[in-house]
C-alpha positions in Angstrom: 76.7 125.9 -217.6 78.4 123.0 -219.3 81.8 124.8 -219.3 81.5 125.4 -215.6 80.5 121.8 -214.9 83.5 120.5 -217.0 85.8 122.9 -215.2 84.8 121.6 -211.9 85.2 118.0 -213.0 88.7 118.7 -214.3 89.7 120.4 -211.0 88.5 117.5 -209.0 90.2 115.0 -211.3 93.5 117.0 -211.1 93.3 117.1 -207.3 92.9 113.3 -207.1 95.7 112.8 -209.6 98.0 114.9 -207.5 97.2 112.8 -204.4 97.7 109.5 -206.4 101.0 110.7 -207.7 102.3 111.5 -204.2 101.0 108.1 -202.9 102.6 106.2 -205.8 106.0 107.9 -205.2 105.8 107.6 -201.4 106.1 111.4 -201.0 104.6 113.3 -198.1 101.7 115.6 -199.0 102.4 119.2 -198.1 99.5 121.3 -196.9 98.0 123.3 -199.8 95.4 126.0 -199.1 94.3 126.0 -202.7 93.4 122.2 -202.8 89.7 121.4 -202.8 88.6 120.8 -199.2 87.0 117.4 -200.0 90.1 116.3 -201.9 92.5 117.4 -199.2 93.6 114.6 -196.8 95.6 117.1 -194.7 92.4 118.9 -194.0 90.1 115.9 -193.7 92.4 114.2 -191.2 92.5 117.2 -188.8 91.1 116.7 -185.3 88.5 119.3 -186.0 87.1 117.4 -189.0 86.6 114.1 -187.1 82.8 114.7 -187.1 82.8 114.9 -190.9 84.8 111.7 -191.2 82.4 109.9 -188.9 79.4 111.2 -190.9 81.0 109.9 -194.1 81.6 106.5 -192.6 78.0 106.4 -191.7 76.7 107.6 -195.0 78.8 105.7 -197.6 77.9 102.1 -196.5 74.3 103.1 -196.0 73.9 104.5 -199.5 75.7 101.5 -201.1 73.6 99.0 -199.2 70.4 100.7 -200.2 71.5 100.7 -203.8 72.0 96.9 -203.7 68.7 96.3 -201.9 70.2 95.3 -198.6 67.6 96.2 -196.0 67.5 93.2 -193.6 70.6 91.4 -192.4 71.5 88.5 -190.2 74.6 89.5 -188.4 77.2 86.8 -187.6 80.0 87.3 -185.1 82.7 84.9 -184.0 86.4 84.3 -183.7 88.7 85.6 -186.4 91.2 82.9 -185.5 89.2 79.7 -186.3 90.1 78.0 -189.6 88.3 75.4 -191.8 89.1 71.8 -191.0 91.2 71.4 -194.1 93.2 74.6 -193.5 93.8 73.8 -189.8 95.1 70.4 -190.7 97.5 71.9 -193.2 98.7 74.5 -190.8 99.5 71.9 -188.1 101.4 69.8 -190.7 103.3 72.9 -191.9 104.4 73.9 -188.4 105.4 70.3 -187.5 107.5 70.1 -190.7 109.2 73.3 -189.8 109.9 72.0 -186.3 107.9 74.8 -184.7 106.4 73.0 -181.8 104.9 76.2 -180.3 103.0 77.0 -183.5 101.9 73.4 -184.0 100.4 73.3 -180.5 98.7 76.7 -181.1 97.1 75.4 -184.3 96.1 72.1 -182.7 94.4 74.0 -179.9 92.5 76.2 -182.5 91.7 73.1 -184.6 89.5 71.9 -181.9 87.1 74.6 -182.9 87.3 74.1 -186.6 83.8 72.5 -186.6 82.4 76.0 -185.7 83.9 77.3 -189.0 82.1 74.6 -190.9 78.8 75.2 -189.0 79.0 79.0 -189.7 79.5 78.2 -193.3 76.4 76.0 -193.4 74.4 78.7 -191.6 75.4 81.3 -194.2 74.2 78.9 -196.9 70.8 78.5 -195.2 70.3 82.3 -195.0 71.2 82.8 -198.7 69.1 79.8 -199.8 66.0 81.1 -198.0 66.4 84.5 -199.7 67.0 83.3 -203.2 63.4 83.4 -204.4 62.0 85.9 -202.0 60.8 89.4 -202.9 63.4 92.1 -202.3 61.7 93.4 -199.1 61.7 89.9 -197.6 65.3 88.9 -198.3 67.8 88.4 -195.5 71.5 88.9 -196.1 74.4 87.6 -194.1 76.5 90.5 -192.6 79.8 89.9 -190.8 82.8 91.9 -189.7 84.4 91.0 -193.0 87.5 89.3 -191.5 88.8 85.8 -191.4 87.6 82.8 -189.2 83.9 82.6 -188.4 83.2 85.8 -190.4 84.8 84.3 -193.5 82.9 81.1 -193.0 79.5 82.8 -192.9 80.3 85.0 -196.0 81.6 81.8 -197.7 78.4 79.9 -197.1 76.3 82.7 -198.6 78.7 83.0 -201.5 78.6 79.3 -202.2 74.8 79.5 -202.2 74.9 82.3 -204.8 73.8 85.0 -202.4 75.1 88.5 -201.7 76.7 89.1 -198.3 78.0 92.2 -196.5 81.4 92.7 -194.8 81.9 95.6 -192.3 85.7 95.4 -191.9 87.7 97.5 -189.5 91.2 98.9 -190.2 93.4 96.8 -187.9 97.1 96.1 -188.1 96.5 92.3 -188.2 93.8 92.4 -190.9 94.8 94.1 -194.1 91.8 93.3 -196.2 88.3 91.7 -196.1 87.9 88.0 -196.7 87.5 87.0 -200.3 83.9 85.8 -199.9 82.3 89.2 -199.1 80.4 90.5 -202.1 82.9 93.1 -203.5 80.4 95.9 -203.9 79.4 95.3 -200.2 82.8 95.1 -198.7 83.3 98.2 -196.5 86.2 99.3 -194.3 85.8 101.4 -191.1 88.2 103.4 -189.0 85.7 104.1 -186.2 84.4 101.1 -184.2 81.4 103.2 -183.1 80.1 103.8 -186.6 80.7 100.2 -187.6 78.6 99.1 -184.6 75.8 101.4 -185.8 75.9 99.7 -189.2 75.7 96.3 -187.6 72.5 97.3 -185.9 70.8 99.5 -188.5 69.7 96.6 -190.6 70.0 93.6 -188.2 67.0 91.3 -187.9 69.0 88.8 -185.9 72.4 88.2 -184.3 74.1 84.8 -184.3 77.2 84.8 -182.0 79.6 81.9 -182.5 82.5 81.3 -180.0 85.0 84.2 -180.0 87.1 86.5 -177.9 87.0 90.1 -176.9 85.6 91.4 -180.2 82.8 88.9 -180.2 81.9 89.7 -176.6 82.0 93.4 -177.3 79.5 93.1 -180.1 77.3 90.6 -178.3 76.9 92.7 -175.2 76.4 95.8 -177.3 73.3 94.1 -178.8 72.0 92.6 -175.6 72.3 96.0 -173.8 70.5 97.8 -176.6 67.7 95.3 -176.6 67.6 95.1 -172.7 67.3 98.9 -172.4 64.8 99.1 -175.3 67.0 101.4 -177.3 66.7 98.8 -180.1 63.8 96.6 -181.1 63.9 93.0 -179.9 65.7 90.7 -182.3 66.7 87.0 -182.1 70.0 86.7 -180.3 71.4 83.3 -180.8 74.5 82.0 -178.9 75.9 79.2 -181.0 77.8 76.5 -179.0 76.0 76.1 -175.7 78.9 74.4 -174.0 81.3 77.3 -174.9 79.0 80.1 -173.8 77.8 78.4 -170.6 81.4 77.8 -169.6 82.4 81.3 -170.5 79.6 83.3 -168.9 77.5 82.4 -165.9 74.4 84.4 -166.6 72.5 82.7 -163.7 75.2 84.1 -161.3 74.3 87.6 -162.6 70.6 86.9 -161.9 71.5 85.6 -158.4 73.5 88.7 -157.7 70.6 90.9 -158.8 72.6 92.8 -161.4 70.3 91.6 -164.2 66.6 90.6 -164.1 65.5 87.0 -164.5 63.8 88.0 -167.7 67.0 89.2 -169.2 68.3 85.7 -169.8 65.3 85.2 -172.1 66.8 87.8 -174.5 68.9 85.1 -176.1 69.0 81.3 -176.6 71.6 78.6 -177.1 71.9 76.4 -180.1 74.3 73.8 -181.4 73.4 73.3 -185.0 73.1 75.6 -188.0 69.5 74.4 -188.6 68.6 75.3 -185.0 70.0 78.8 -185.3 68.0 79.3 -188.5 64.9 77.8 -186.9 65.2 80.3 -184.0 65.1 83.2 -186.5 62.2 81.6 -188.4 60.2 81.2 -185.2 60.7 84.7 -184.1 59.5 86.2 -187.4 57.0 83.4 -188.2 58.7 82.8 -191.5 
């Protein structure tokens, strides 16, 4: 039995070594019927194996999070474009020094929202500090999309407080890698948005949505719809930055038009301070 086991181990090691060699040399990988199916990208990337790829994307982060005791998360969404106050100031100065007035104006516009970065950072700390001395089943962990901006800020706050945090990154042309504050063992990358969305909700005990663009709105309305239709259990949904959200979306208009019920606007609440966001979660669960 040991010989058979070792033989299989060697075949698998050889298969991966071949793939690595081709990748290192920039060579195309020719189809090879004799290659082990689960070590064969040509096979795994076929249209017919899409279901297998989706299953793997669902399984891998689930198993790893279980192994690290991640059962309850506080999901934080928000713009990937916001920067810390220090970084925003430096980027404006850099653009001005280069004579790039367009870039300087863009960074000045984004710098108006740098305070949200700092508040998300503080919120991440609050979550991690609460969980520090709790029993494993009572701990809450920050979970973000793993990218820059607000996501980085929340992961950063948790990291600075000594806590673990999760990053569910998506493979995008403009984001090559997760932000440096995600716990390395909990830094995942997805190809399929749908599977990533499932992972956001599988462990979510709360959602805090900071100001953001299309991606933030996409995730926010996903959660609101799941809770509204009772496909998901009620969770605190916190809209951080009342002025931003009330200017962006007129929920009362939707009620007046009859396309949502009056009670639907009670599915979420507005806050303007990290402590208020955390208090909303504590109230909901009577922590």
